[in-house]
C-alpha distance (Angstrom), angle and dihedral (degrees) to the residues before:
residue distance angle dihedral
X1 . . .
X2 3.84 . .
X3 3.82 116.1 .
X4 3.80 116.6 -88.8
X5 3.82 112.2 -98.8
X6 3.77 129.8 -165.1
X7 3.79 125.4 -112.8
X8 3.80 123.4 -134.5
X9 3.78 131.0 -153.6
X10 3.79 135.4 167.0
X11 3.77 131.6 -143.4
X12 3.80 114.4 -124.4
X13 3.78 119.2 -167.8
X14 3.78 120.1 136.8
X15 3.78 122.1 2.8
X16 3.81 94.8 -101.6
X17 3.81 111.0 61.3
X18 3.77 139.3 -93.6
X19 3.81 99.8 -74.8
X20 3.84 117.2 85.5
X21 3.82 91.2 -126.8
X22 3.80 94.7 51.2
X23 3.81 92.5 99.0
X24 3.83 90.6 64.5
X25 3.81 96.2 46.0
X26 3.83 118.1 121.2
X27 3.78 111.3 -93.4
X28 3.81 94.4 21.6
X29 3.78 116.7 118.9
X30 3.82 109.4 -124.4
X31 3.81 89.8 -139.7
X32 3.83 94.9 50.7
X33 3.80 88.3 107.2
X34 3.79 87.4 85.0
X35 3.79 101.0 22.2
X36 3.78 110.5 118.7
X37 3.80 87.1 -177.3
X38 3.81 90.3 61.7
X39 3.82 93.2 44.1
X40 3.80 92.5 49.8
X41 3.81 90.4 47.1
X42 3.81 90.6 54.8
X43 3.81 89.7 46.8
X44 3.80 89.2 53.5
X45 3.81 89.8 52.2
X46 3.82 90.3 53.1
X47 3.80 89.1 48.0
X48 3.80 89.1 52.6
X49 3.80 85.7 56.8
X50 3.83 89.5 54.1
X51 3.83 92.8 -118.5
X52 3.78 111.9 175.5
X53 3.81 96.0 -133.5
X54 3.78 149.3 -18.7
X55 3.80 118.0 -118.2
X56 3.81 117.7 -143.4
X57 3.81 113.6 -164.4
X58 3.79 120.1 -167.1
X59 3.81 126.5 -137.0
X60 3.79 110.7 -179.2
X61 3.80 99.3 -176.8
X62 3.79 140.7 48.9
X63 3.79 110.7 -84.8
X64 3.79 115.4 -176.1
X65 3.79 134.5 -12.5
X66 3.79 110.9 -21.7
X67 3.79 90.2 -170.8
X68 3.81 91.4 78.3
X69 3.83 107.0 -0.7
X70 3.83 117.7 78.9
X71 3.83 89.4 -159.6
X72 3.78 126.2 -131.0
X73 3.77 86.9 -81.1
X74 3.77 124.5 172.1
X75 3.78 103.3 -164.9
X76 3.80 91.6 -143.1
X77 3.81 121.1 -32.7
X78 3.80 98.4 -140.8
X79 3.81 93.3 50.2
X80 3.80 91.3 45.4
X81 3.81 91.2 49.7
X82 3.80 90.1 51.2
X83 3.81 91.8 52.1
X84 3.81 92.4 47.6
X85 3.81 91.5 45.6
X86 3.79 90.6 57.4
X87 3.81 93.0 45.2
X88 3.81 98.9 47.9
X89 3.80 137.0 48.5
X90 3.81 110.8 -160.4
X91 3.79 115.1 14.5
X92 3.80 118.0 98.7
X93 3.81 126.5 -126.3
X94 3.80 127.6 -145.1
X95 3.80 114.1 -168.4
X96 3.79 126.6 -171.7
X97 3.80 118.1 -120.6
X98 3.81 122.6 177.1
X99 3.79 119.6 -135.0
X100 3.81 93.5 -159.3
X101 3.80 101.7 72.9
X102 3.81 102.7 17.5
X103 3.80 126.3 79.1
X104 3.81 118.0 -123.5
X105 3.81 94.2 -120.9
X106 3.82 90.8 56.8
X107 3.80 92.0 48.4
X108 3.80 93.1 46.2
X109 3.79 93.1 49.1
X110 3.80 96.8 44.9
X111 3.79 96.9 45.8
X112 3.79 95.1 44.2
X113 3.79 91.4 48.3
X114 3.82 88.5 52.6
X115 3.79 89.9 47.6
X116 3.79 89.5 54.2
X117 3.80 92.4 44.7
X118 3.82 91.2 52.4
X119 3.82 94.6 41.8
X120 3.79 93.7 -116.2
X121 3.80 103.0 -35.5
X122 3.82 100.4 117.4
X123 3.79 132.3 112.4
X124 3.82 132.1 -179.0
X125 3.81 119.5 -139.4
X126 3.80 100.8 -151.2
X127 3.81 114.0 -148.6
X128 3.79 138.6 152.7
X129 3.80 119.7 -133.8
X130 3.81 113.4 -103.9
X131 3.81 103.0 169.7
X132 3.83 115.9 93.1
X133 3.82 89.9 -155.2
X134 3.81 88.9 61.6
X135 3.79 90.3 47.3
X136 3.81 88.8 53.6
X137 3.81 89.2 54.6
X138 3.80 86.2 62.1
X139 3.81 91.6 46.0
X140 3.79 89.9 -112.6
X141 3.78 142.0 106.7
X142 3.77 123.3 -122.7
X143 3.78 112.7 -96.2
X144 3.81 118.8 -127.1
X145 3.80 112.3 -76.6
X146 3.81 94.8 -109.5
X147 3.81 91.7 52.0
X148 3.79 90.9 46.1
X149 3.80 91.0 57.6
X150 3.80 93.6 40.7
X151 3.79 87.5 57.0
X152 3.82 91.3 46.0
X153 3.82 92.4 55.9
X154 3.80 90.9 47.5
X155 3.81 92.4 48.1
X156 3.82 93.9 50.1
X157 3.78 93.6 49.1
X158 3.80 93.4 46.4
X159 3.83 91.8 46.7
X160 3.80 91.2 51.3
X161 3.80 91.1 46.9
X162 3.81 89.6 51.5
X163 3.81 90.6 49.2
X164 3.80 88.9 55.9
X165 3.81 96.9 41.2
X166 3.83 90.1 94.7
X167 3.80 101.9 59.7
X168 3.78 120.0 -133.2
X169 3.81 95.7 -105.1
X170 3.81 98.2 35.0
X171 3.80 94.2 101.6
X172 3.80 107.6 78.7
X173 3.83 100.2 159.8
X174 3.83 91.9 -178.1
X175 3.79 104.8 169.7
X176 3.79 94.2 -170.8
X177 3.81 95.7 55.8
X178 3.77 96.3 30.8
X179 3.81 92.8 -125.7
X180 3.77 107.8 142.0
X181 3.82 100.2 171.4
X182 3.77 142.0 -7.1
X183 3.81 98.0 -115.9
X184 3.80 91.2 -161.9
X185 3.79 87.2 69.9
X186 3.81 96.1 53.1
X187 3.79 106.5 75.3
X188 3.80 139.2 170.3
X189 3.80 116.0 -111.5
X190 3.85 98.7 -152.9
X191 3.79 94.4 -164.4
X192 3.78 123.2 160.2
X193 3.77 129.2 171.9
X194 3.76 132.8 177.8
X195 3.80 93.2 -79.3
X196 3.82 110.4 21.1
X197 3.78 141.6 13.1
X198 3.78 144.9 173.5
X199 3.79 136.2 -161.1
X200 3.79 96.6 -156.3
X201 2.91 153.5 153.4
X202 3.79 106.7 180.0
X203 3.79 107.1 -141.6
X204 3.79 97.7 -140.2
X205 3.80 126.4 103.6
X206 3.81 124.1 -132.4
X207 3.78 120.9 -79.4
X208 3.79 125.0 -131.1
X209 3.81 88.1 -82.8
X210 3.78 93.9 39.1
X211 3.78 98.5 -120.5
X212 3.83 138.4 -6.2
X213 3.80 120.4 -70.4
X214 3.81 116.9 -109.8
X215 3.82 118.9 -125.5
X216 3.79 131.3 179.0
X217 3.80 130.0 -159.5
X218 3.77 120.0 -139.3
X219 3.79 106.8 18.0
X220 3.82 99.9 -149.5
X221 3.80 136.4 97.2
X222 3.78 114.4 -8.6
X223 3.80 88.7 -8.7
X224 3.78 89.5 56.9
X225 3.79 90.0 57.2
X226 3.81 89.5 52.0
X227 3.80 89.9 50.3
X228 3.80 93.4 46.9
X229 3.80 93.0 52.8
X230 3.79 103.2 38.8
X231 3.81 116.4 5.1
X232 3.77 129.9 101.0
X233 3.81 91.1 -178.1
X234 3.80 133.5 33.0
X235 3.81 121.6 -159.1
X236 3.80 101.8 -145.6
X237 3.79 134.5 -159.9
X238 3.80 107.9 -158.8
X239 3.81 132.8 146.6
X240 3.80 105.5 -159.8
X241 3.78 139.7 35.8
X242 3.81 90.0 -117.0
X243 3.80 93.4 52.4
X244 3.80 91.9 45.4
X245 3.79 94.4 48.2
X246 3.80 91.6 48.7
X247 3.80 92.2 49.5
X248 3.81 92.9 46.7
X249 3.80 92.6 48.9
X250 3.81 91.1 47.5
X251 3.81 91.0 51.7
X252 3.80 92.2 48.9
X253 3.81 91.3 49.4
X254 3.80 91.7 47.9
X255 3.81 91.7 49.5
X256 3.79 90.1 51.1
X257 3.81 90.4 48.8
X258 3.83 87.8 53.9
X259 3.81 89.7 56.6
X260 3.79 97.7 -98.8
X261 3.79 132.8 121.7
X262 3.83 106.0 -102.8
X263 3.82 89.7 -137.4
X264 3.82 87.5 67.3
X265 3.82 91.2 73.3
X266 3.82 118.9 70.3
X267 3.80 120.8 -162.5
X268 3.83 118.4 -148.0
X269 3.81 121.3 -163.4
X270 3.80 119.6 -154.5
X271 3.81 121.7 -121.6
X272 3.83 128.8 -173.8
X273 3.81 113.4 -148.2
X274 3.79 136.1 -158.3
X275 3.80 110.0 166.9
X276 3.80 131.1 -172.2
X277 3.80 138.8 141.6
X278 3.82 92.6 -70.4
X279 3.81 142.3 -12.8
X280 3.82 95.0 -83.3
X281 3.79 93.0 50.9
X282 3.80 91.1 47.1
X283 3.82 91.9 50.4
X284 3.81 90.0 50.1
X285 3.79 89.5 50.2
X286 3.80 91.7 52.0
X287 3.83 92.1 45.2
X288 3.80 91.7 51.6
X289 3.78 89.7 47.6
X290 3.80 95.2 50.2
X291 3.80 92.4 55.3
X292 3.79 114.8 -177.1
X293 3.80 97.6 -11.3
X294 3.82 96.8 96.3
X295 3.82 97.2 95.2
X296 3.79 92.4 50.9
X297 3.82 89.9 47.2
X298 3.79 90.3 48.4
X299 3.79 89.4 59.3
X300 3.78 90.3 51.3
X301 3.82 90.9 49.3
X302 3.78 89.1 50.3
X303 3.80 90.0 56.6
X304 3.82 89.4 51.2
X305 3.81 91.4 52.5
X306 3.80 98.3 36.4
X307 3.82 95.9 -118.6
X308 3.84 131.7 105.3
X309 3.81 110.1 -102.6
X310 3.79 104.9 149.6
X311 3.81 94.4 103.5
X312 3.82 96.8 27.9
X313 3.80 121.1 130.8
X314 3.79 102.9 -90.7
X315 3.79 94.6 -158.2
X316 3.80 95.7 51.4
X317 3.81 128.2 75.6
X318 3.77 117.7 -112.1
X319 3.79 111.6 -82.4
X320 3.82 119.5 -111.2
X321 3.81 89.6 -109.9
X322 3.81 90.9 53.9
X323 3.80 92.0 49.1
X324 3.79 90.8 48.3
X325 3.80 91.6 51.3
X326 3.80 95.6 44.7
X327 3.79 117.2 107.1
X328 3.83 121.9 -176.7
X329 3.79 111.3 -119.2
X330 3.79 114.1 -108.9
X331 3.80 87.5 -145.9
X332 3.81 97.7 53.6
X333 3.82 117.9 59.5
X334 3.81 90.6 -164.8
X335 3.79 93.6 65.3
X336 3.82 97.8 76.7
X337 3.82 92.2 56.3
X338 3.80 90.4 44.0
X339 3.79 91.6 56.3
X340 3.81 91.8 46.3
X341 3.82 90.5 55.7
X342 3.82 92.3 45.1
X343 3.81 89.7 54.0
X344 3.82 89.9 56.4
X345 3.81 88.1 73.9
X346 3.80 101.8 -108.4
X347 3.79 119.3 149.3
X348 3.78 115.3 -99.8
X349 3.81 89.3 -108.0
X350 3.81 89.6 53.9
X351 3.81 92.2 46.6
X352 3.79 88.9 56.3
X353 3.82 90.7 45.2
X354 3.82 88.4 58.8
X355 3.80 85.7 72.8
X356 3.80 94.9 -114.7
X357 3.81 91.6 155.2
X358 3.80 95.7 41.8
X359 3.80 116.4 120.5
X360 3.82 91.8 -115.6
X361 3.80 135.4 29.0
X362 3.80 108.9 -71.4
X363 3.78 128.1 -141.4
X364 3.80 107.6 -157.0
X365 3.80 109.0 176.4
X366 3.78 145.6 49.1
X367 3.82 121.7 -13.6
X368 3.79 90.3 -105.7
X369 3.82 89.2 61.9
X370 3.79 90.1 58.6
X371 3.80 91.7 47.4
X372 3.81 89.8 50.1
X373 3.82 92.1 48.5
X374 3.79 92.8 51.3
X375 3.80 92.0 45.9
X376 3.80 93.1 49.0
X377 3.79 94.1 51.3
X378 3.79 94.0 41.5
X379 3.79 95.5 49.4
X380 3.81 89.6 47.1
X381 3.84 86.7 58.4
X382 3.79 89.3 -121.0
X383 3.82 91.4 131.0
X384 3.78 142.7 9.9
X385 3.77 89.1 -146.3
X386 3.79 145.7 -22.1
X387 3.76 138.4 -111.8
X388 3.78 107.3 -143.8
X389 3.79 126.0 -148.0
X390 3.84 109.6 -161.5
X391 3.80 114.2 -158.6
X392 3.82 91.6 -131.6
X393 3.79 122.8 11.0
X394 3.80 95.1 -152.7
X395 3.81 98.3 63.0
X396 3.82 102.9 -1.1
X397 3.81 96.9 64.1
X398 3.85 100.2 50.6
X399 3.85 93.7 63.6
X400 3.81 88.8 55.1
X401 3.80 91.9 50.1
X402 3.81 98.1 38.9
X403 3.81 101.2 35.8
X404 3.82 113.1 15.7
X405 3.81 97.4 43.0
X406 3.84 93.6 52.2
X407 3.83 89.0 49.8
X408 3.79 90.6 53.2
X409 3.80 91.0 46.2
X410 3.81 91.8 50.2
X411 3.81 88.7 51.5
X412 3.82 90.3 52.3
X413 3.81 91.8 -116.7
X414 3.82 101.4 114.0
X415 3.77 133.0 41.2
X416 3.79 122.1 -100.3
X417 3.79 95.7 -138.3
X418 3.79 142.9 -9.9
X419 3.79 109.4 -72.1
X420 3.80 93.7 -166.0
X421 3.76 142.0 20.4
X422 3.82 105.1 -121.2
X423 3.79 135.5 66.5
X424 3.81 89.5 -113.4
X425 3.80 88.1 54.9
X426 3.80 91.1 50.4
X427 3.81 92.8 50.3
X428 3.78 96.9 40.0
X429 3.81 93.0 -128.1
X430 3.82 125.2 142.9
X431 3.77 127.4 -97.9
X432 3.79 119.0 -94.3
X433 3.78 131.5 -177.8
X434 3.77 120.2 -176.5
X435 3.78 120.3 -17.7
X436 3.80 120.7 -13.6
X437 3.79 104.6 -98.6
X438 3.81 90.1 -152.0
X439 3.79 90.2 66.1
X440 3.79 96.7 47.2
């Protein structure tokens, strides 16, 4: 059996990067928020690094201060996936599509069309909508949680049935005989649940990988059940090796309980990155990027540690009395790491620049530090792969591709080139067409 190798993905939202100050960074076009040319160029850079896929989240409401924050906005995931599909050849794409306010026929049609357009490189990140502000944008209220997940399960099963309603060999397209299809192999599905239904069929043939790959974001609670039953990839949000390993093992056990091979489900841990020649240079880069937000962030850090920091001296380390009084919040898994860094003697501004309040573990330092982080987590079996969040795409992604990836390849941890053409090939997950018969 060949040695286990990690999988790499990258989050793609706006055309700037994942840090709020990325849009003001030198060399970044101020209009890259809506520049498909810029987004496709960054996708091509990730493809040059042999990344397995690009992950496209979807935020359908304003979140934060629009006066100075461009938001982590994906203009529209399906449109973005189409643009990237036409501008790349090998890298996969995983777009987010909510099951709460979209009908299964629409989802099935859009995702399969994208899978055909990309020659089998498409994945669907299945999520319900949990934000009432987004619900209001649809003129609706959020349904109760149990109904939301009931609908999700119905939508996924109907979408997969629609994907398989045109059998693999139904499309004959024989010009000489005039036989276009075998109509006996294109059948309605006539499925209806409590919340949604569809008659079918979907008039689209299979792609090179059959149908899109199912992903799920989160991997715990009701989302974990969704992942265990349907997903080949899970987009995780974890802050420690121990938490990540526990979540990955739980997902594998749940998949096995559902009748699946646990190796069919791949767990991806998120990582924020700010890379420079060394730790000091990377901290300075992050500080310059964050602008005037440090005092506000200090107050937030103070809440995490249970001490007042809003008016603290940003360019001084925390005093011994502050460190003695600090207590990591039991409700915030980031707080333990934040206190560890504060105890190393960094100034408060530097502590914040370490990304201690980022939504994922942050690697702030030289490229080798990122390679070491990924290796440590991977070899601890805390993840099958990682979805990376570069601070700025323009000059924060190339060091990953040109320096970190070769390090991982030299260590035997990452592939040298794409071995196949489809997203299923890239992930090493089995073929599927229509619903999973094991779950029927």
